[in-house]
GUDOBA-92542 format. One line per 10 residues: for each residue x, z, y of N, C-alpha, C, O. Coordinates in nm, 2 decimals, padded with zeros to 4 digits. Atoms other than C-alpha are relative to their C-alpha. Layout:
BEGIN
X:Z:Y:X:Z:Y:X:Z:Y:X:Z:Y  ...
***
This chain:
BEGIN
00.07:00.11:-00.07:22.41:06.09:05.38:00.10:-00.07:00.10:00.18:-00.01:00.16  -00.09:00.08:-00.08:22.59:05.81:05.56:-00.03:00.01:00.15:-00.14:00.03:00.19  00.01:00.00:-00.15:22.65:05.81:05.94:-00.03:-00.14:00.04:00.06:-00.22:00.08  00.04:00.14:-00.03:22.45:05.49:06.01:00.02:-00.04:00.15:00.05:-00.15:00.18  -00.03:00.03:-00.14:22.49:05.53:06.39:00.15:-00.04:00.01:00.18:-00.12:00.09  -00.14:00.03:00.00:22.86:05.53:06.33:00.03:-00.14:-00.06:00.12:-00.21:00.00  -00.01:00.13:00.07:22.84:05.23:06.10:-00.04:-00.11:00.10:00.03:-00.21:00.11  00.04:00.10:-00.09:22.65:05.04:06.37:00.11:-00.03:00.10:00.14:-00.14:00.14  -00.11:00.02:-00.10:22.93:05.10:06.62:00.12:-00.07:-00.06:00.19:-00.15:00.01  -00.11:00.07:00.06:23.19:04.99:06.37:-00.03:-00.15:-00.02:00.06:-00.23:-00.01
00.04:00.14:00.02:22.99:04.67:06.30:00.01:-00.08:00.14:00.05:-00.19:00.14  -00.01:00.07:-00.14:22.97:04.59:06.68:00.15:-00.02:00.03:00.19:-00.13:00.08  -00.15:00.02:-00.03:23.35:04.65:06.71:00.06:-00.11:-00.09:00.14:-00.19:-00.04  -00.04:00.10:00.09:23.40:04.43:06.40:-00.03:-00.14:00.06:00.06:-00.23:00.05  00.04:00.12:-00.05:23.21:04.15:06.56:00.09:-00.04:00.12:00.13:-00.16:00.13  -00.08:00.03:-00.12:23.40:04.17:06.89:00.15:-00.03:-00.04:00.20:-00.13:00.01  -00.15:00.02:00.04:23.75:04.20:06.73:00.02:-00.12:-00.08:00.11:-00.20:-00.05  -00.02:00.12:00.09:23.71:03.94:06.46:-00.03:-00.13:00.07:00.04:-00.23:00.05  00.03:00.12:-00.08:23.55:03.69:06.70:00.12:-00.04:00.09:00.16:-00.15:00.11  -00.11:00.02:-00.09:23.83:03.74:06.95:00.13:-00.05:-00.07:00.20:-00.13:-00.03
-00.12:00.04:00.08:24.10:03.72:06.68:-00.01:-00.15:-00.04:00.10:-00.22:-00.06  00.02:00.14:00.04:23.95:03.38:06.58:-00.01:-00.10:00.12:-00.02:-00.22:00.10  00.00:00.08:-00.12:23.95:03.26:06.94:-00.14:-00.04:00.05:-00.16:-00.14:00.11  00.13:00.02:-00.05:23.57:03.28:07.01:-00.05:00.11:00.09:-00.02:00.23:00.07  00.06:-00.10:-00.09:23.38:03.45:07.29:-00.15:-00.01:-00.01:-00.22:00.08:00.05  00.14:00.01:00.02:23.03:03.34:07.18:-00.03:-00.02:-00.15:00.05:-00.07:-00.23  00.04:00.01:00.14:22.84:03.35:06.85:-00.14:-00.07:-00.02:-00.22:-00.07:00.08  00.13:00.06:00.03:22.54:03.17:06.68:-00.03:00.05:-00.14:00.05:00.07:-00.23  00.05:-00.05:00.13:22.33:03.29:06.39:-00.14:-00.05:-00.02:-00.22:-00.08:00.07  00.14:00.04:00.03:22.01:03.18:06.21:-00.09:00.13:00.00:-00.06:00.24:-00.05
00.11:-00.11:-00.01:21.70:03.40:06.28:-00.12:-00.04:-00.07:-00.19:-00.14:-00.03  00.11:00.04:00.09:21.44:03.38:06.01:-00.13:00.08:00.03:-00.24:00.03:-00.01  00.12:-00.08:-00.01:21.20:03.66:06.11:00.01:00.11:-00.11:-00.08:00.20:-00.12  -00.01:-00.11:00.10:21.33:03.88:05.82:00.09:00.11:00.05:00.15:00.10:00.16  -00.07:-00.12:-00.05:21.51:04.21:05.84:00.15:-00.02:00.01:00.21:00.04:00.10  -00.14:00.03:-00.01:21.86:04.09:05.77:00.05:-00.07:00.13:00.14:-00.02:00.20  -00.04:00.08:-00.12:21.88:03.83:06.04:-00.04:00.08:00.13:00.02:00.06:00.23  00.04:-00.08:-00.12:21.70:04.07:06.28:00.10:00.10:00.03:00.14:00.12:00.15  -00.11:-00.09:-00.02:21.97:04.33:06.23:00.12:-00.07:00.06:00.18:-00.02:00.15  -00.11:00.08:-00.05:22.24:04.07:06.28:-00.02:-00.03:00.15:00.07:-00.02:00.23
00.03:00.04:-00.13:22.07:03.95:06.59:00.02:00.11:00.10:00.08:00.09:00.21  -00.02:-00.11:-00.09:22.07:04.29:06.76:00.14:00.05:00.00:00.19:00.08:00.11  -00.14:-00.03:00.00:22.42:04.36:06.65:00.08:-00.09:00.09:00.16:-00.05:00.17  -00.06:00.11:-00.08:22.53:04.03:06.81:-00.03:00.02:00.15:00.06:00.01:00.24  00.04:-00.03:-00.14:22.34:04.11:07.13:00.08:00.11:00.06:00.13:00.11:00.17  -00.07:-00.12:-00.05:22.51:04.45:07.16:00.15:-00.04:00.01:00.22:00.02:00.10  -00.14:00.03:00.00:22.85:04.29:07.09:00.03:-00.10:00.11:00.14:-00.09:00.17  -00.03:00.11:-00.08:22.82:03.98:07.31:-00.10:-00.02:00.11:-00.08:-00.11:00.19  00.10:00.01:-00.10:22.52:04.03:07.54:-00.06:-00.14:00.00:-00.12:-00.17:-00.10  00.06:00.14:00.00:22.41:03.68:07.65:00.09:-00.11:-00.06:00.05:-00.22:-00.05
-00.09:00.10:00.07:22.70:03.51:07.47:-00.03:-00.01:-00.15:00.05:-00.05:-00.23  00.04:00.02:00.14:22.50:03.52:07.14:-00.13:-00.08:00.00:-00.20:-00.08:00.10  00.11:00.10:00.00:22.24:03.26:07.04:-00.06:00.00:-00.14:00.01:-00.01:-00.24  00.08:00.01:00.13:21.97:03.25:06.77:-00.06:-00.13:-00.01:-00.11:-00.19:00.08  00.07:00.12:00.04:21.86:02.94:06.59:-00.11:00.03:-00.09:-00.09:00.08:-00.20  00.12:-00.01:00.08:21.51:02.94:06.46:-00.02:-00.13:-00.07:-00.05:-00.23:00.00  00.00:00.13:00.07:21.49:02.67:06.19:-00.11:-00.01:-00.10:-00.08:-00.01:-00.22  00.11:00.00:00.10:21.14:02.66:06.03:00.00:-00.13:-00.08:00.02:-00.24:-00.02  00.02:00.11:00.09:21.09:02.43:05.74:-00.14:-00.03:-00.03:-00.23:00.03:00.02  00.14:00.03:00.04:20.78:02.27:05.59:-00.06:00.11:-00.07:-00.18:00.14:-00.06
00.06:-00.11:00.08:20.75:02.57:05.37:00.00:00.13:00.07:-00.05:00.23:00.01  -00.01:-00.13:-00.06:20.82:02.84:05.62:-00.15:00.05:00.04:-00.23:-00.03:00.08  00.13:-00.06:-00.03:20.53:03.08:05.68:-00.01:00.01:00.15:00.09:00.04:00.22  00.03:-00.02:-00.14:20.37:03.10:06.02:00.05:00.13:00.05:00.10:00.15:00.16  -00.04:-00.13:-00.04:20.44:03.47:06.03:00.15:00.01:00.02:00.19:00.09:00.11  -00.14:-00.01:-00.02:20.81:03.42:05.99:00.05:-00.04:00.14:00.13:00.02:00.20  -00.03:00.05:-00.14:20.83:03.21:06.31:-00.05:00.10:00.10:00.02:00.12:00.20  00.06:-00.09:-00.09:20.60:03.45:06.49:00.09:00.13:00.02:00.12:00.18:00.12  -00.07:-00.12:00.00:20.81:03.75:06.39:00.14:-00.03:00.07:00.19:00.06:00.14  -00.13:00.04:-00.07:21.14:03.57:06.50:-00.02:00.00:00.15:00.06:00.05:00.22
00.03:00.01:-00.15:20.99:03.49:06.84:-00.03:00.14:00.06:00.01:00.17:00.17  00.02:-00.14:-00.05:20.86:03.85:06.87:00.13:00.07:00.03:00.14:00.15:00.13  -00.13:-00.07:-00.02:21.21:03.98:06.82:00.07:-00.05:00.12:00.13:00.03:00.20  -00.07:00.05:-00.11:21.36:03.74:07.07:-00.06:00.04:00.14:00.01:00.07:00.23  00.07:-00.04:-00.12:21.10:03.83:07.33:00.03:00.16:00.03:00.05:00.20:00.14  -00.01:-00.14:-00.02:21.13:04.21:07.27:00.14:00.04:00.05:00.16:00.13:00.13  -00.14:-00.03:-00.03:21.51:04.21:07.29:00.07:-00.10:00.10:00.19:-00.10:00.12  -00.05:00.10:-00.10:21.55:03.91:07.53:00.12:-00.07:-00.06:00.22:-00.08:00.00  -00.10:00.07:00.07:21.75:03.71:07.28:-00.01:-00.15:00.04:-00.11:-00.21:00.02  00.00:00.14:-00.02:21.85:03.36:07.38:-00.02:-00.08:-00.14:00.04:-00.04:-00.24
00.02:00.07:00.12:21.72:03.11:07.12:-00.04:-00.14:00.02:-00.07:-00.18:00.13  00.05:00.15:00.01:21.65:02.75:07.02:-00.08:-00.01:-00.13:-00.04:00.04:-00.23  00.08:00.03:00.12:21.39:02.63:06.78:00.04:-00.14:-00.05:00.02:-00.24:00.03  -00.03:00.13:00.06:21.51:02.35:06.55:-00.08:-00.02:-00.13:-00.03:00.03:-00.23  00.07:00.02:00.12:21.24:02.24:06.31:00.07:-00.09:-00.10:00.15:-00.18:-00.06  -00.07:00.08:00.10:21.36:02.10:05.98:-00.08:-00.11:-00.06:-00.03:-00.19:-00.14  00.09:00.10:00.07:21.06:01.88:05.89:00.05:-00.14:-00.01:00.04:-00.20:-00.12  -00.04:00.14:00.00:21.20:01.55:05.99:00.12:-00.02:-00.09:00.13:-00.12:-00.16  -00.12:00.02:00.09:21.53:01.61:05.81:-00.05:00.01:-00.15:00.00:-00.06:-00.23  00.06:-00.01:00.13:21.33:01.72:05.50:-00.06:-00.13:-00.04:-00.05:-00.18:-00.16
00.07:00.13:00.03:21.12:01.40:05.52:00.10:-00.11:-00.04:00.08:-00.18:-00.13  -00.09:00.10:00.03:21.43:01.19:05.52:00.06:00.02:-00.14:00.08:-00.08:-00.22  -00.05:-00.02:00.14:21.56:01.36:05.20:-00.11:-00.02:-00.10:-00.08:-00.07:-00.21  00.11:00.02:00.09:21.22:01.34:05.04:-00.01:-00.15:-00.03:-00.04:-00.19:-00.14  00.00:00.15:00.02:21.24:00.96:05.09:00.12:-00.05:-00.08:00.11:-00.16:-00.14  -00.13:00.04:00.06:21.59:00.95:04.94:00.02:00.05:-00.14:00.07:-00.02:-00.23  -00.03:-00.07:00.12:21.61:01.20:04.66:-00.13:00.01:-00.10:-00.23:00.06:-00.06  00.11:00.00:00.10:21.39:01.15:04.35:-00.03:00.14:-00.05:00.06:00.22:-00.09  00.05:-00.12:00.06:21.18:01.45:04.25:00.03:00.13:00.09:00.00:00.24:00.05  -00.03:-00.11:-00.09:21.29:01.67:04.54:-00.12:00.08:00.03:-00.12:00.21:00.03
00.13:-00.07:-00.04:20.93:01.75:04.64:-00.07:00.07:-00.11:-00.16:00.15:-00.09  00.07:-00.06:00.12:20.84:01.86:04.29:00.07:00.13:-00.04:00.02:00.20:-00.13  -00.08:-00.12:00.04:21.10:02.14:04.27:00.02:00.10:00.12:00.10:00.07:00.20  -00.01:-00.10:-00.12:21.05:02.44:04.51:00.14:00.06:00.02:00.19:00.07:00.13  -00.13:-00.06:-00.02:21.39:02.59:04.44:00.10:-00.10:00.05:00.19:-00.07:00.13  -00.09:00.10:-00.05:21.57:02.26:04.49:-00.02:-00.03:00.14:00.07:-00.05:00.22  00.03:00.02:-00.14:21.39:02.21:04.82:00.05:00.12:00.08:00.10:00.10:00.19  -00.04:-00.12:-00.07:21.47:02.57:04.91:00.16:00.00:00.03:00.20:00.03:00.13  -00.14:00.01:-00.01:21.84:02.51:04.85:00.04:-00.10:00.11:00.13:-00.08:00.19  -00.03:00.10:-00.10:21.83:02.19:05.06:-00.02:00.06:00.14:00.06:00.04:00.23
00.03:-00.06:-00.13:21.67:02.38:05.35:00.11:00.10:00.04:00.14:00.11:00.16  -00.11:-00.09:-00.03:21.94:02.65:05.33:00.12:-00.08:00.05:00.19:-00.03:00.14  -00.11:00.08:-00.04:22.20:02.38:05.36:-00.02:-00.08:00.13:00.07:-00.11:00.20  00.03:00.06:-00.13:22.02:02.20:05.64:00.02:00.10:00.11:00.06:00.06:00.22  -00.02:-00.10:-00.10:22.02:02.53:05.83:00.15:00.02:00.03:00.19:00.04:00.14  -00.14:-00.02:-00.02:22.39:02.56:05.77:00.06:-00.11:00.09:00.14:-00.09:00.17  -00.04:00.11:-00.08:22.44:02.21:05.91:-00.03:00.02:00.15:00.05:00.00:00.23  00.05:-00.02:-00.13:22.24:02.30:06.22:00.09:00.11:00.07:00.13:00.09:00.19  -00.08:-00.10:-00.05:22.44:02.62:06.27:00.14:-00.04:00.04:00.19:-00.02:00.15  -00.14:00.04:-00.03:22.78:02.46:06.24:00.00:-00.11:00.11:00.10:-00.12:00.18
00.01:00.11:-00.10:22.67:02.16:06.46:00.00:00.08:00.14:00.07:00.05:00.23  00.01:-00.08:-00.12:22.57:02.42:06.73:00.13:00.07:00.03:00.18:00.07:00.15  -00.13:-00.08:-00.02:22.89:02.62:06.68:00.10:-00.10:00.05:00.18:-00.07:00.14  -00.10:00.10:-00.04:23.10:02.30:06.72:-00.03:-00.04:00.15:00.07:-00.05:00.23  00.04:00.05:-00.13:22.91:02.19:07.03:00.02:00.10:00.11:00.05:00.07:00.22  -00.01:-00.10:-00.09:22.92:02.52:07.20:00.12:00.10:-00.02:00.13:00.21:00.04  -00.12:-00.08:00.03:23.25:02.66:07.07:-00.04:00.15:-00.03:00.00:00.24:00.03  00.04:-00.14:00.05:23.08:02.95:06.89:00.03:00.02:-00.14:00.06:-00.08:-00.21  -00.03:-00.04:00.14:23.14:03.14:06.57:-00.13:00.02:-00.07:-00.22:00.09:-00.02  00.11:-00.03:00.08:22.88:03.13:06.30:00.00:00.13:-00.07:00.09:00.17:-00.14
00.01:-00.14:00.05:22.77:03.48:06.20:-00.10:00.00:-00.12:-00.21:-00.05:-00.11  00.08:-00.01:00.12:22.64:03.55:05.85:-00.11:00.10:00.00:-00.10:00.20:00.07  00.11:-00.10:00.01:22.32:03.73:05.76:-00.03:00.04:-00.14:-00.14:00.08:-00.17  00.02:-00.04:00.14:22.36:03.79:05.38:00.05:00.14:-00.02:00.16:00.17:00.01  -00.04:-00.14:00.03:22.37:04.15:05.27:00.07:00.01:-00.13:00.08:-00.09:-00.21  -00.08:-00.02:00.12:22.58:04.30:04.99:-00.08:-00.02:-00.13:-00.03:-00.07:-00.23  00.08:00.02:00.11:22.29:04.30:04.74:-00.01:-00.14:-00.04:00.02:-00.18:-00.16  00.01:00.14:00.03:22.24:03.93:04.77:00.14:-00.06:-00.04:00.14:-00.13:-00.14  -00.13:00.05:00.04:22.61:03.86:04.76:00.04:00.04:-00.14:00.09:-00.05:-00.21  -00.04:-00.05:00.13:22.68:04.07:04.45:-00.08:-00.07:-00.11:-00.03:-00.09:-00.22
00.09:00.06:00.10:22.38:03.92:04.27:00.00:-00.15:00.00:-00.06:-00.22:-00.08  00.00:00.14:-00.01:22.46:03.57:04.38:-00.13:-00.06:00.05:-00.17:-00.18:00.02  00.13:00.04:-00.04:22.12:03.55:04.54:00.00:-00.06:00.13:-00.04:-00.01:00.23  -00.01:00.08:-00.13:22.19:03.29:04.80:00.05:-00.14:-00.04:00.10:-00.16:-00.15  -00.03:00.14:00.02:22.27:02.92:04.84:00.15:-00.02:00.04:00.18:-00.01:00.16  -00.14:00.02:-00.03:22.64:02.84:04.82:00.01:-00.12:00.10:-00.06:-00.22:00.08  -00.01:00.10:-00.11:22.74:02.64:05.13:-00.14:-00.02:00.07:-00.17:-00.13:00.12  00.12:-00.01:-00.06:22.40:02.73:05.26:-00.01:00.13:00.09:00.07:00.14:00.18  00.01:-00.13:-00.07:22.29:03.07:05.38:00.12:00.09:-00.02:00.14:00.19:00.05  -00.12:-00.08:00.03:22.61:03.21:05.23:00.12:-00.04:00.09:00.23:00.03:00.09
-00.11:00.05:-00.08:22.83:03.00:05.47:00.00:00.07:00.14:-00.11:00.08:00.20  -00.02:-00.06:-00.13:22.96:03.17:05.78:00.15:00.02:00.04:00.24:00.01:-00.05  -00.13:-00.03:-00.04:23.26:03.25:05.99:00.04:00.15:-00.03:00.15:00.18:-00.08  -00.02:-00.14:00.03:23.23:03.63:05.96:-00.14:00.05:-00.03:-00.24:-00.01:00.01  00.13:-00.06:00.04:22.95:03.86:05.82:00.01:00.15:00.02:00.07:00.22:-00.05  -00.01:-00.15:-00.03:22.89:04.20:05.97:-00.08:00.08:-00.10:-00.04:00.20:-00.12  00.08:-00.08:00.09:22.63:04.31:05.70:00.04:-00.03:-00.14:-00.03:00.02:-00.23  -00.04:00.03:00.14:22.81:04.17:05.39:00.04:00.11:-00.09:00.04:00.09:-00.21  -00.03:-00.12:00.08:22.91:04.52:05.28:-00.10:00.10:00.00:-00.08:00.22:-00.03  00.11:-00.09:-00.01:22.57:04.68:05.33:-00.10:-00.05:-00.10:-00.15:-00.16:-00.10
00.11:00.03:00.09:22.32:04.69:05.05:-00.13:-00.01:00.07:-00.15:00.03:00.18  00.13:00.02:-00.06:21.96:04.59:05.12:-00.06:00.12:00.05:-00.12:00.13:00.16  00.06:-00.13:-00.03:21.84:04.94:05.11:00.07:00.06:00.12:00.00:00.14:00.20  -00.08:-00.05:-00.11:22.11:05.03:05.37:-00.04:-00.07:00.13:-00.04:-00.02:00.24  00.05:00.08:-00.12:21.99:04.75:05.60:-00.12:00.06:00.06:-00.14:00.05:00.19  00.12:-00.05:-00.06:21.66:04.92:05.64:00.03:00.12:00.08:-00.03:00.15:00.19  -00.04:-00.12:-00.08:21.83:05.24:05.76:00.06:-00.05:00.14:00.04:00.01:00.24  -00.06:00.06:-00.12:22.03:05.03:06.01:-00.11:-00.05:00.10:-00.11:-00.02:00.22  00.12:00.06:-00.08:21.71:04.85:06.12:-00.08:00.10:00.08:-00.11:00.08:00.19  00.08:-00.11:-00.07:21.53:05.17:06.20:00.07:00.06:00.12:00.00:00.08:00.23
-00.08:-00.05:-00.12:21.81:05.29:06.43:00.00:-00.10:00.11:-00.01:-00.06:00.23  -00.01:00.11:-00.10:21.82:04.96:06.60:-00.14:-00.03:00.06:-00.15:-00.11:00.15  00.14:00.02:-00.05:21.44:04.98:06.66:-00.06:-00.14:-00.03:-00.12:-00.19:00.06  00.06:00.13:00.04:21.36:04.66:06.47:-00.16:00.03:-00.01:-00.20:00.13:-00.07  00.15:-00.02:00.01:20.97:04.61:06.50:-00.04:00.04:-00.14:00.01:-00.02:-00.24  00.05:-00.05:00.13:20.78:04.78:06.22:-00.06:-00.11:-00.08:-00.05:-00.11:-00.20  00.06:00.11:00.08:20.61:04.45:06.13:00.11:-00.07:-00.08:00.08:-00.12:-00.19  -00.11:00.07:00.08:20.95:04.31:06.02:00.05:00.10:-00.11:00.08:00.06:-00.22  -00.04:-00.10:00.10:21.04:04.64:05.84:-00.10:00.00:-00.12:-00.06:00.02:-00.23  00.10:00.00:00.11:20.71:04.62:05.64:-00.01:-00.12:-00.08:-00.08:-00.12:-00.18
00.02:00.13:00.08:20.75:04.26:05.52:00.07:00.01:-00.13:00.17:00.07:-00.15  -00.06:00.02:00.14:20.81:04.18:05.16:00.13:-00.08:00.01:00.12:-00.19:00.07  -00.12:00.08:00.00:21.18:04.06:05.13:-00.02:-00.13:-00.05:-00.06:-00.15:-00.17  00.01:00.14:00.04:21.19:03.69:05.12:00.09:-00.09:00.07:00.12:-00.07:00.19  -00.08:00.10:-00.06:21.42:03.40:05.18:-00.08:-00.11:00.07:-00.03:-00.19:00.14  00.09:00.10:-00.07:21.12:03.20:05.30:00.04:-00.14:-00.04:00.03:-00.23:00.05  -00.04:00.13:00.04:21.24:02.91:05.10:-00.11:-00.09:-00.04:-00.11:-00.21:-00.03  00.12:00.07:00.04:20.90:02.81:04.97:-00.12:00.09:00.01:-00.10:00.21:00.01  00.12:-00.08:-00.02:20.54:02.93:05.00:-00.02:00.10:-00.11:-00.02:00.07:-00.23  00.02:-00.11:00.10:20.49:03.27:04.84:00.12:00.05:-00.06:00.11:00.14:-00.14
-00.13:-00.05:00.06:20.86:03.32:04.76:00.02:00.14:00.03:00.00:00.19:00.15  -00.03:-00.14:-00.02:20.96:03.68:04.72:00.13:00.03:-00.08:00.15:-00.02:-00.19  -00.14:-00.03:00.07:21.32:03.81:04.64:-00.03:00.08:-00.13:00.02:00.05:-00.24  00.01:-00.09:00.11:21.20:04.09:04.42:-00.08:-00.06:-00.11:-00.06:-00.02:-00.23  00.08:00.07:00.10:20.94:03.87:04.24:00.10:-00.08:-00.09:00.09:-00.09:-00.21  -00.09:00.09:00.07:21.22:03.63:04.15:00.10:00.08:-00.08:00.13:00.04:-00.19  -00.10:-00.08:00.07:21.47:03.90:04.06:-00.06:00.08:-00.12:00.01:00.11:-00.22  00.07:-00.08:00.10:21.22:04.10:03.86:00.01:00.15:00.02:-00.06:00.22:-00.05  -00.01:-00.15:-00.03:21.31:04.44:04.01:00.01:00.02:00.15:00.05:-00.08:00.22  -00.01:-00.03:-00.15:21.30:04.60:04.35:00.14:00.02:00.04:00.23:00.05:-00.05
-00.13:-00.03:-00.04:21.61:04.63:04.56:00.04:00.15:-00.01:00.15:00.18:-00.03  -00.02:-00.14:00.02:21.57:05.00:04.54:00.07:00.03:-00.13:00.17:00.11:-00.14  -00.05:-00.02:00.13:21.64:04.99:04.17:00.14:-00.07:-00.01:00.23:-00.01:-00.06  -00.13:00.08:00.02:21.91:04.71:04.18:00.11:00.06:00.08:00.22:00.06:00.04  -00.11:-00.05:-00.08:22.10:04.87:04.46:00.05:00.13:-00.06:00.17:00.16:-00.05  -00.05:-00.12:00.06:22.11:05.21:04.28:00.10:-00.04:-00.11:00.21:00.02:-00.12  -00.09:00.04:00.11:22.26:05.04:03.98:00.13:-00.06:00.05:00.24:-00.02:-00.01  -00.13:00.06:-00.06:22.52:04.84:04.19:00.09:00.11:00.06:00.21:00.11:00.05  -00.07:-00.11:-00.06:22.61:05.16:04.37:00.07:00.08:-00.10:00.19:00.13:-00.09  -00.06:-00.08:00.11:22.67:05.35:04.05:00.12:-00.08:-00.06:00.22:-00.01:-00.09
-00.11:00.08:00.05:22.88:05.06:03.91:00.12:00.01:00.09:00.24:00.02:00.05  -00.11:00.00:-00.10:23.08:05.06:04.23:00.08:00.13:00.00:00.20:00.13:00.03  -00.06:-00.13:00.01:23.15:05.43:04.19:00.05:00.04:-00.13:00.09:00.15:-00.16  -00.07:-00.02:00.13:23.28:05.39:03.84:-00.09:00.06:-00.11:-00.03:00.10:-00.21  00.08:-00.05:00.10:22.98:05.50:03.64:00.00:-00.10:-00.12:00.00:-00.22:-00.10  00.01:00.08:00.12:22.96:05.37:03.28:-00.15:-00.04:-00.02:-00.24:00.01:00.04  00.14:00.05:00.03:22.65:05.18:03.15:-00.08:00.12:-00.05:-00.20:00.13:-00.02  00.08:-00.10:00.06:22.55:05.48:02.95:-00.03:00.11:00.10:-00.14:00.16:00.10  00.03:-00.09:-00.10:22.57:05.71:03.25:-00.11:-00.05:00.09:-00.19:00.03:00.14  00.10:00.06:-00.09:22.36:05.47:03.46:-00.14:00.01:-00.07:-00.23:00.05:-00.01
00.13:00.00:00.07:22.09:05.45:03.19:-00.05:00.15:-00.01:-00.18:00.17:-00.01  00.05:-00.15:-00.01:22.07:05.84:03.19:-00.05:00.03:00.13:-00.10:00.14:00.15  00.07:-00.03:-00.13:21.96:05.81:03.55:-00.14:-00.06:00.00:-00.20:-00.07:00.11  00.14:00.05:00.02:21.63:05.68:03.42:-00.02:-00.14:00.07:-00.13:-00.17:00.13  00.01:00.13:-00.05:21.70:05.33:03.54:-00.02:-00.11:-00.11:00.04:-00.09:-00.22  00.04:00.09:00.11:21.56:05.03:03.34:00.13:-00.07:-00.06:00.21:-00.12:00.01  -00.11:00.07:00.07:21.80:04.89:03.08:00.00:-00.16:00.04:00.11:-00.22:00.05  00.02:00.15:-00.04:21.67:04.53:03.17:00.06:-00.02:00.13:00.12:-00.13:00.15  -00.06:00.01:-00.13:21.77:04.59:03.53:00.15:00.01:00.00:00.22:-00.07:00.06  -00.15:-00.02:00.01:22.12:04.70:03.44:00.06:-00.13:-00.06:00.16:-00.18:-00.01
-00.05:00.12:00.07:22.16:04.39:03.21:-00.01:-00.11:00.10:00.08:-00.19:00.11  00.02:00.10:-00.10:22.03:04.17:03.49:00.12:00.01:00.11:00.18:-00.09:00.14  -00.10:-00.03:-00.10:22.28:04.32:03.74:00.14:-00.05:-00.05:00.21:-00.13:00.01  -00.12:00.04:00.06:22.57:04.28:03.50:00.02:-00.15:-00.02:00.13:-00.21:00.00  00.00:00.15:00.02:22.48:03.93:03.41:00.03:-00.08:00.13:00.11:-00.17:00.13  00.00:00.07:-00.12:22.43:03.81:03.76:00.14:00.02:00.08:00.19:-00.07:00.14  -00.14:-00.03:-00.07:22.75:03.98:03.90:00.11:-00.08:-00.07:00.20:-00.12:00.00  -00.10:00.07:00.07:22.95:03.80:03.63:-00.02:-00.15:00.02:00.08:-00.22:00.05  00.02:00.14:00.00:22.79:03.46:03.63:00.00:-00.06:00.14:00.03:-00.18:00.16  00.01:00.05:-00.14:22.75:03.43:04.01:00.12:00.04:00.08:00.12:00.03:00.21
-00.12:-00.04:-00.07:23.10:03.56:04.10:00.06:-00.11:00.08:00.12:-00.09:00.19  -00.06:00.11:-00.06:23.21:03.21:04.19:-00.05:-00.02:00.15:00.02:-00.08:00.23  00.05:00.01:-00.14:22.98:03.22:04.50:00.06:00.09:00.10:00.05:00.06:00.22  -00.06:-00.09:-00.09:23.18:03.50:04.65:00.15:-00.04:00.02:00.22:00.04:00.09  -00.14:00.04:-00.01:23.51:03.32:04.62:00.02:-00.14:00.06:-00.07:-00.22:00.06  -00.04:00.13:-00.05:23.69:03.03:04.78:00.02:-00.08:-00.12:00.06:-00.03:-00.22  -00.03:00.09:00.11:23.72:02.72:04.56:00.14:00.02:-00.06:00.24:00.04:00.01  -00.13:-00.01:00.07:24.00:02.75:04.30:00.08:-00.13:00.02:00.03:-00.24:00.02  -00.10:00.11:-00.01:24.31:02.53:04.36:00.09:-00.01:-00.11:00.13:00.10:-00.16  -00.09:00.02:00.11:24.52:02.38:04.09:00.14:00.05:00.04:00.19:00.02:00.15
-00.14:-00.04:-00.02:24.87:02.54:04.05:00.09:-00.12:-00.04:00.07:-00.16:-00.16  -00.08:00.11:00.04:25.12:02.26:04.06:00.15:00.04:-00.01:00.24:-00.04:-00.04
***
């Protein structure tokens, strides 16, 4: 079993050292009310005390509970925060882009990029470093918006699978209400990560961990894991790899 208390301390040290190396003494991050950003919020508070700031950026599609949970976390841990609603920005795009309002995923990607704009504008104005909140499961499966929620200066949880985030969250005493929530990017009403992916993170994480440790496909299937889930992981890891890389440059 992993030493999650030790991992937490290494993550705090990572935040301090990497921010200092990049010339920053304060940080900013998006706080959605979900477990990933909640973990990042507490790690940042432990690393920077009052020199970390949360941006709550509800969209037209955000659930009321998401905002309430984010505010609950801020109050419980005394996190400095600002609320920046996205509605007016969304309305401007709705008036400009044909068919945007008819496509929930397209609108979700827009909101992810609007949040990135707000984060980097705050970072520029306050000389802060943007901290990422995407876990390893999302990164490996390409389950995120490129130049949206995947954009950041550094990411303390990028090498932790979703199931590991829950272990970290319990040690950090994240409220049970957040722990019990169905994983969701809250990009549109009723959206659920596991519903869209088709399998639970518990299943997908096991497969990715086995692959990471050199198991063959045949060995993984002998672990009573669904063949369809394995195929999904292999397909997404290959086709979404570009999201984990910097843009390719031509060799001259």
